[in-house]
C-alpha positions as CSV (number, residue, x, y, z in Angstrom):
1,M,-19.1,-4.5,-19.2
2,S,-22.7,-4.9,-17.9
3,V,-21.6,-7.8,-15.6
4,F,-19.1,-5.6,-13.7
5,M,-20.5,-2.0,-14.3
6,Q,-23.8,-0.4,-15.0
7,Q,-24.5,3.0,-16.5
8,V,-26.4,5.5,-14.3
9,D,-26.9,9.2,-15.3
10,G,-24.0,9.2,-17.8
11,T,-21.5,7.5,-15.4
12,Y,-20.7,3.9,-14.6
13,Q,-21.2,2.3,-11.2
14,F,-19.8,-1.0,-10.1
15,T,-22.0,-4.0,-9.7
16,T,-21.3,-6.5,-6.9
17,A,-19.2,-8.5,-9.3
18,G,-17.4,-5.3,-10.3
19,Y,-16.4,-4.5,-6.8
20,G,-15.2,-8.1,-6.4
21,L,-13.1,-7.8,-9.5
22,V,-11.5,-4.6,-8.3
23,V,-10.6,-6.1,-5.0
24,A,-9.2,-9.3,-6.7
25,L,-7.1,-7.2,-9.0
26,M,-5.7,-5.2,-6.1
27,V,-4.7,-8.3,-4.2
28,V,-3.1,-9.8,-7.3
29,A,-1.2,-6.6,-8.1
30,L,0.1,-6.4,-4.5
31,I,1.2,-10.0,-4.5
32,V,3.0,-9.6,-7.8
33,A,4.6,-6.4,-6.7
34,C,5.9,-8.1,-3.6
35,F,8.1,-10.3,-5.7
36,F,9.6,-7.5,-7.9
37,T,13.3,-7.2,-7.4
38,G,14.5,-3.6,-6.9
39,K,18.0,-2.0,-7.0
40,D,18.4,-3.2,-3.4
41,S,18.4,-6.8,-4.7
42,K,15.6,-7.7,-2.3
43,A,13.1,-10.1,-3.9
44,H,10.2,-8.9,-1.7
45,F,9.1,-6.2,0.7
46,S,10.1,-6.5,4.3
47,V,7.4,-6.8,7.0
48,K,8.3,-3.3,8.3
49,Q,7.8,-1.9,4.8
50,L,4.4,-3.6,4.4
51,V,3.3,-2.3,7.9
52,F,4.4,1.3,7.4
53,A,3.0,1.3,3.8
54,A,-0.3,-0.1,5.0
55,M,-0.5,2.5,7.8
56,C,0.1,5.3,5.2
57,V,-2.6,3.9,2.9
58,T,-5.0,3.7,5.8
59,L,-4.3,7.3,6.9
60,A,-4.6,8.5,3.3
61,T,-7.9,6.7,2.9
62,V,-9.3,8.1,6.1
63,T,-8.2,11.7,5.5
64,S,-9.5,11.5,1.9
65,M,-12.9,11.2,3.4
66,I,-12.5,14.5,5.2
67,K,-13.1,16.9,2.3
68,L,-12.9,20.7,2.5
69,F,-14.8,20.9,-0.8
70,D,-15.8,18.7,-3.7
71,L,-15.8,19.4,-7.4
72,P,-18.7,18.3,-9.5
73,M,-16.8,15.9,-11.9
74,G,-14.5,14.4,-9.3
75,G,-11.6,15.8,-7.3
76,S,-11.6,17.4,-3.9
77,V,-9.4,19.2,-1.4
78,T,-8.8,16.7,1.5
79,L,-7.1,16.7,4.8
80,F,-3.5,16.0,3.5
81,S,-4.4,12.6,2.0
82,M,-1.9,13.0,-0.8
83,F,0.9,13.6,1.6
84,F,0.6,10.2,3.3
85,M,1.0,8.4,-0.1
86,T,4.1,10.5,-1.0
87,F,5.5,9.8,2.4
88,V,5.6,6.1,1.6
89,G,8.0,6.9,-1.3
90,Y,10.0,9.1,1.0
91,L,10.4,6.3,3.5
92,Y,11.3,3.5,1.1
93,G,11.9,4.7,-2.4
94,P,9.9,4.4,-5.7
95,R,9.3,0.7,-5.7
96,V,7.4,0.6,-2.5
97,G,6.0,4.1,-3.0
98,I,4.5,3.5,-6.5
99,T,3.1,0.1,-5.4
100,A,1.4,1.5,-2.4
101,S,0.0,4.5,-4.4
102,V,-1.5,2.2,-7.0
103,A,-3.1,0.2,-4.2
104,Y,-4.5,3.4,-2.9
105,G,-5.9,4.2,-6.3
106,F,-7.7,0.9,-6.3
107,L,-9.2,1.8,-2.9
108,Q,-10.3,5.2,-4.1
109,L,-11.9,3.5,-7.1
110,V,-13.9,1.3,-4.7
111,I,-14.8,4.0,-2.2
112,D,-15.5,7.1,-4.4
113,P,-15.7,6.1,-8.1
114,Y,-16.4,8.5,-10.9
115,V,-16.2,6.4,-14.1
116,I,-17.3,7.1,-17.6
117,S,-15.0,4.6,-19.4
118,I,-12.3,2.1,-18.7
119,P,-9.5,4.3,-20.1
120,Q,-10.6,7.2,-17.9
121,L,-10.7,4.8,-15.0
122,V,-7.1,3.8,-15.6
123,C,-5.9,7.3,-16.1
124,D,-7.7,8.9,-13.1
125,Y,-7.3,6.2,-10.6
126,L,-4.3,3.9,-11.3
127,L,-2.0,6.3,-13.1
128,A,-2.9,9.6,-11.4
129,F,-2.8,8.2,-7.8
130,G,0.1,5.8,-8.7
131,A,2.1,8.9,-9.7
132,L,2.1,10.0,-6.1
133,G,4.8,7.3,-5.6
134,L,7.2,9.3,-7.7
135,S,8.2,10.9,-4.4
136,G,10.3,7.8,-3.9
137,F,12.9,9.1,-6.4
138,F,13.9,11.7,-3.8
139,F,14.0,9.5,-0.7
140,R,17.7,9.9,-0.4
141,S,17.8,13.5,-1.5
142,K,18.4,16.6,0.6
143,H,15.0,18.1,1.4
144,G,13.6,14.9,-0.2
145,M,10.3,15.1,1.7
146,V,9.3,18.4,0.2
147,K,10.8,17.6,-3.2
148,G,9.1,14.2,-3.3
149,Y,5.8,15.7,-2.3
150,V,6.0,18.2,-5.1
151,A,7.0,15.6,-7.6
152,G,4.2,13.3,-6.5
153,I,1.4,15.9,-6.8
154,L,2.8,17.1,-10.2
155,G,2.7,13.6,-11.4
156,R,-0.9,13.3,-10.3
157,L,-1.7,16.7,-11.9
158,F,-0.2,15.5,-15.2
159,F,-2.4,12.5,-15.5
160,S,-5.5,14.3,-14.2
161,V,-5.0,17.1,-16.7
162,L,-4.5,14.4,-19.5
163,S,-7.7,12.7,-18.4
164,G,-9.6,16.0,-18.4
165,M,-8.4,16.9,-21.9
166,I,-9.3,13.5,-23.4
167,F,-12.5,12.6,-21.5
168,F,-14.0,15.9,-20.3
169,G,-12.7,18.3,-22.9
170,Q,-16.2,18.8,-24.4
171,Y,-17.1,21.0,-21.4
172,A,-14.4,23.5,-22.2
173,A,-16.4,25.3,-24.9
174,D,-19.1,26.1,-22.3
175,Y,-16.5,28.3,-20.5
176,G,-14.8,29.7,-23.6
177,M,-11.6,27.6,-23.0
178,T,-9.5,25.1,-24.8
179,P,-9.6,21.6,-23.4
180,F,-6.1,21.9,-22.0
181,T,-6.8,25.3,-20.2
182,Y,-10.1,24.0,-18.9
183,S,-8.6,20.7,-17.6
184,F,-5.5,22.4,-16.1
185,A,-7.6,25.0,-14.3
186,Y,-10.1,22.4,-13.0
187,N,-7.5,20.0,-11.7
188,A,-4.9,22.6,-10.5
189,L,-7.6,24.2,-8.4
190,Y,-8.0,21.3,-5.9
191,I,-4.6,19.6,-6.3
192,G,-2.8,22.9,-6.1
193,A,-4.8,24.1,-3.1
194,E,-4.1,21.0,-1.1
195,G,-0.5,20.9,-2.3
196,I,0.3,24.4,-1.1
197,I,-1.2,24.0,2.3
198,T,0.5,20.6,2.8
199,A,3.9,21.9,1.6
200,I,3.8,24.7,4.0
201,L,2.9,22.4,6.9
202,I,5.7,19.9,6.3
203,S,8.2,22.7,5.9
204,V,7.6,23.7,9.5
205,P,10.8,22.7,11.4
206,A,9.0,20.8,14.2
207,V,6.8,18.9,11.8
208,H,9.7,18.2,9.4
209,K,11.8,16.9,12.3
210,A,9.0,14.6,13.6
211,L,8.5,13.1,10.1
212,N,12.2,12.5,9.7
213,K,12.2,10.7,13.0
214,I,9.4,8.4,11.7
215,K,11.6,7.7,8.6
216,Y,14.5,6.7,10.9
217,M,12.2,4.4,12.8
218,A,10.9,2.9,9.5
219,N,14.4,2.1,8.4
220,E,16.1,1.5,11.7
221,T,16.8,-2.2,10.9
222,E,18.3,-1.5,7.5
223,I,20.4,1.3,9.0
224,R,21.7,-1.0,11.7
225,D,22.5,-3.8,9.3
226,S,24.4,-1.4,6.9
227,V,26.5,-0.1,9.8
228,S,27.3,-3.7,11.0
229,L,28.6,-4.5,7.5
230,V,31.1,-1.7,7.5
């Protein structure tokens, strides 16, 4: 552990070797994921999928740095950063959405880490952020953008609450709460606030129409190919 992380004031910080390991794991994970075969029988992601997913990860990373407020033990209300990751799933489905969201979790781990143990790291960064890709299960559903966004943030909330109960539950007694109540209130505060604001924004007809146009552009080749086969 000391080679890759060092303890400072009760939390762990990455060493240079630790940052290198995280980046290497992210690259390996993306390479492996590119060769997964999904229901569409494609053995790898298309160039267009990689480009649009990379754009969404970039936008999510940039907007995650624009914080309306921070909480003391991790978590913040950002400028719609969660939406960009759920949007990947809405564009291409769960395979691409979850892969991109896990990659985003790795980036958040590098940029803004709050680590007290390896299990907490996995739960808070890989599982919680990766759950944003659950939006992909609604990519062909009516009102799938909003449904997918809600599913994604609920998935993140689930793992964040789980992490809070297990790894930060000792603070609940200070507020006269059970670990579950404390963790749910803490995480729902920032995830719920950003979620409500974003859901309202993407429900505006003009915004919704513009985002659907982007989805059409992102899938234009696939749509044209499917039509030509009819």
